[in-house]
N, C-alpha and C positions, 0 to 999 in steps of 0.2 A: 283790389276791388273785383268781385266776381260779377260779370255782367250777364244779364239774362237775355235770351234771344228775343228778337223783336218780331212782332206779328202785325200783319197789316190786315185790317178788316174794314168792311164797309157795310153795305146793305144789311146783311144779316150778320153783322159783325158783333164783336163783343160789347160789353157793357155800355150802353148808352147810345147806341145808334142803331136804328133799325135798318137804315139804308145808308150806312156810312162806311167809310173805309178807314181803317185806322192802322197806324203803325205804332208800335209801342216799344219803348226800351225800358228795361227794368233794371234797377240798381239796388243793391243791398245797402243798408245803412252805412253812411260814411259822411264825414263832414269836411267842409273846406273853409278854412279861416273861421272855424267856429259855427259855420252855417250848414245845417244838414242838407244833403242833397235830397231830392225827391226820392224816397227809398225805392219805389218801384222802378227806379231808373237803373239801378245798378245791378241788379241781380243777374243779368244775363246779357249779353250784348244783343240788344234788340233794337232794331231801328224799324220803325214802321213808318208811320205817317209822319209827316213833318209837323204834325201837331206836336212838336216836341215840347218838352217841358223844361222849365227852368228851375232854379233852386226854389225849394219850398221855404221861402222866407218865413212864412207864417208859423212854421214849426220851430223856429229858432227860440221860441219861448213857450212855456206851458200854456195850454188852452185855459182861458179864464171862463169859468162857468157864468152863463148869463143868468140874470135874475128871473128870467122867464123861459121855460122850455118851449121849444118849437113843437108844433103838432106834427112835424115831418118825421117820418120813420127813417128817412135817408140821413138827415142832419138834425137829430133831436136836441143837440146841445151846441149851438154855434158859439164861436169864441167871443162875439160881441152881440149884445141884445138887439142892436138896430138892424141886424140882418134877419131877425126872426120873421117879421111880417112879409118880407119879400120871399123868403124860402117857403113860407106857408102858401103864398099866392101862387108861386110856381107849381107847387105840388097840387094845388086845387085846379089850376087852369091849363097846365101844360099838355095834358093828354089829348085834348081836342086840337090844340095848336100843332102838336107833333104831326098828326095826320095831314093837316093842311100844308105844312112845310114839306113833307115827303111828296105830296102831290105836286107842289110847285117845282120841285127838282126834276120832274118829268118833262118840263118845258125846255126847249133849246136855249132860251135866253139865260137859263140858270145851270145848264149842263155842259155847254160847249166852251172850251178854253183853248186858246193858242198858247202852247207851252214849249219852251226850248228844252228838249230832252237830251240835248248833246252839250249843254253848258258844262264847263269844266269847274272843278272844285278849286277854289282859290284860298281856302282856309286851313286845310289839313293835308299833310303829305299822305298820299294814298297809293297803294298798289292797285293796279287796274283789276277790278273784279267784275266778272260778267255773270249775271244771274240768268242761268239758262232755264230756270224753272218757268213753266208757262204762266204761273201765278204772278210772276214779276213783270211780264211784258204787256205793253199796250201798243196800239197802232192807231195812226190818225184815221179819221173817218174820210169817206170820199168827199171830194171838194163840193159836189153838188148837194151834199147833205147839210152844208153850212149855209144858212140864209145869208144872202148878199148884204142885207142890212146890218147883220152882226159883224161881218168882215169889214164893212165900210166904217162903222162907228169905232171899232177897235183900232183901225189904222189911223183914223182922223184924231182920235183922242190920245194916242200914244205920244208923249212928249218926255224929254229928259228934264228933270228938276233936280238940281244939285243937292238941295237940302229938303227933299220931299219925304213923305212918310213911307212911300212904297217905291219900288223900282221893278215893275213887272217886266216879263220877257217881251222882247220886240215881237209884234205880231207877224206871223208868217202864214203860209198856206196850210200848215199842219195844225188842225184842230182835233182835240181829243174830247171824247164824250163820257161823262161820269156814268151815264146810263149803260153804256156799252162795257165800261170797265169800272164797275163799282168796287168799293173796298172789299178786300178779302184777305184771308190768312196767307202770308207769303213766307214767313219764317226768316225774313232777311235780317241780317245782323248789322245794326247801326249804332253800336255802343259808342264809338268814338265821336259820332256826330252829337249824340246826346250829351256827352261829356263836355264838348266844346260849348254847347248852348248853356249848360250849367255854369261853366267857369268863366266864359268870356262874354256872353250876350246878356245874361241876367245880371242884376245888380247884387252882387254878393255882399252880404252884410247890411243891406238896406233896412231901414226902420219900417215897421208896419204902418206907422202914421206918416207916410210919405208917398208921393206918386211913384217913386221907384219901387216901394214895397207893393203898391197896387199893380205895377207892371209885372212883378214877379208872380203875384197871385193869378193874374190872367194867364200867363204862360203855364203856370202850374195847373190851372184849371183845364187848359188845353190838354195837358198830359193826362189828367184824370179822365177826360173825355176819350182819349185814345186808349187808355187802359181799359175802360169800359167796353170799347169796341173789340179789343183783344179778347177779353173774357167772353164776350158774346160770340166771337168767332170760334172759340173753343167749343162753346155750347152748340153752335150750329154744326160743327164738324161731327160731334157726337150724335146729334139728331139725324144727320144724313147718313150715318153709318161709316163715315170716313175715319181713317186713322189720324190721330193728332200727333204731330211731330214735336220733338223737344221735351222739355221738362214740365211744361205747363199742360196739365191734362184734366184737372178738376176745376170747373168754373167756380164752385163755391169756395174752394180753398184759395184760389187766385183773387177772388173778390175780397175775401177777408184780409188777405195779405196786402193787397195793393190799395184798396179803397176804403175799407171800414175804419171807423174811429179807433178801433182796437188794433189796427194794422200798422204797417211801417210808417205811414204818413197820416197821422190823425186828422189833418185838415184837408185831405185830398178832395172829398166830396164838397166840403164848404167852399173851396176855391173854384170848383166846377160851377157851383151855383153863382158865385160872384162873377165869373166870366160870362155866364149865360145872361145875368142881369145887365151887364155892360152891353152885350150884343143886342138885347131887347131895347135898351135905351138908345143905342145908335140907330136901330131901325126906326124907332119913333121920331128921332131927330131928322132922319132922312125921308120921312113919310111924304112931306110936301113935294120933294123932288121926285120921288118915285111915282106919286099920283100924277104929277105933271107929265112925266114920261108916258104913263098909261094913256092919259087924255090926248097927248100929242101923237099917238100911234107909234111910239118907239118900241112898244111891246105889242105882240099880236094879241088878238082879242082873248084867247084862252089864258095866256100868261097874265094879262092885265086883270082879268076877272078873278083869278086865283090870288094874285098879289093884293088886290083891293080887300078881299075878305080877310087876309092875314093882317093887313095894316089896320083893320077895324076891330081886330080881336081884343077883348078886354084886358088880356095880360099885357099887351103893348102899352096900354095907358094906365095900368095899375100903378098908383103913386108909390107903393111900397117897394117895387123893384128898382126904383130910381135911386135907392140908397147907395148902390155901388157907384153909379156915375157921379152922384153928389160927393162921395168921398174922394173920388179921383179928381174932380174939379177943385174941391177945397184944398186938397193936398198940393195941387199944381200951382195954385195962386196964393198960397198962404204967406209967401214973402218973396222978395226980389230974387233971392238965390234960387228958389224953386222954379220961378218963371224963367230965369236965365239959363237954367240947366235943361230945359225941355228939348233943346236941340239933340240931347243925348237920347231921348225917347225916340225921336225920328231916326237917328242913326242906328240904334239897336233894332228898331222895327225893320229897317231895310236889311240889316244883317240877318235877322231871323228868316227873312224870305230868301236871301241869297245863299244861306248855308244849305238850303235844300239841294243845291247842285252837287253837294257832297254825298247825297244819297244814291247808292248804286243799284237801287231797285226802281225801275221806271214807274211802276204803279204807285209805289210809296212816294216817289218824288212828285208825281203828278198831284196826288191828293194832299201831300204835305204842303205844296206851294199854295194850293187853293185855301187850305185852312189858315196858313200863316197870313195870306192876303186878307182873309176875312177878319182876323184879329186886328191887323194893322189898319184896316179901313175903319173899324169901330173906334180905334184910338184917334185916328185922324179926324173923325167926325166929332168926337166928344171933347178932344183937347185942342185941336188946331195948333197954331203957333204960340198962342198966348196963354193957353189953358182955359180960355173962355169958349172954345168950340170952333170947329172948322166950318167951311161953307159947303153944304151938301151939293150945291149946284156944280161944284168943281170936281165931284167924285165921278170916276169913269164907269162905263158900263160893266167892265170886267170886275171892278171893285165892288159894285153893288151886287153883282151876281155872287161873288165870293162871300160877301157879308151874309146874304140870305142862306147860302149853302152851309156856311159854318154855323149859323143860328140853328139850322135844321140838325146838324150833327150834335150840338149840345143838347137840343131838345130830346132827341132820340136817346142819347146817353143817359139823361136824367130819368127818362121813362124806364130804361132797362135797369138802372140802379134801384129804382122804386120797386120793380118786380123782384129784384134780388133780396130786398129787405122786408118783403111782406110774405 
């Protein structure tokens, strides 16, 4: 397997995020136990953001044409017809929401995270690698720049739950700011981490009509989002007159190879839309909790005002985007075996977050952890322990912040991909 170099991008990063940071690993076509890997994973050893991807289960069988074409230029022919209305709704309404989400990320509540940058890798034997490039490094903000309310709530809410959906780092005095260290191109090589996620954390061989298959689609969608960020990062480098390192130099070529229906992973963009719909549904389910926090003064006035506008946006309530969460729910509760196996979803979600400690680029690790936490928070809210959904009142401040930040990443990625297809 030839692995492609990973790139980390954010704000003006590649494909799909205007202000996001992405790390991407790319791999050339290869299959494991008959299930193809996400092809853009293997081409080069690339590790970027922890928005790692998992096996592209959806590609294990040929795409089935839907009886109705989507109006979307990004995903004109979804594999199933029930996705068409949601895809069309996203394309119609996402542009305005993207700018609102970008604006929300300027607020401390959604940009400050206490992250353990010294956590050891417990999954893969590694030689110590120090990334001395300035693009890899991040530094904690001054203590007086972190609102006391944020520090207090993070400390109060941190608890150990043996079988929880997430296991975030123990809060410390070190907080890092996504505004100060946005996603950018780092060229960090993280191929072995991607390989581990593909082979050990995703459900290799899972059926499309199962919650395990849905889990794979979400992780794959995360990878597509990162690929979009990488491509955008290449484009930004060209626009600023900077040299582009590595083999990835042409944004159009990379977009076609990584993300287009004619590329290495035909359902790459469809899975990104699927993940975005799940995140939107999770935000909708958490709305009452978020509004309660706004009214209780847990967010400052500016943050609360911006958040309320987002939660009132029509895309959040569009019934067509709930198809993804309905599929996830129906697959999770379809029989006793499915319900009884949900502990594995929680376990693998925790591992998706902890594998980020194997990333030896600090900026990639930072943004990767946030993205993984955003995805696992959405699954926690939508599935809970029984498949009927979790209790949003139990979700922590850092989880809610990561949920909205990851929603913003997907939104920007989709906008970028729309630009690349028009």
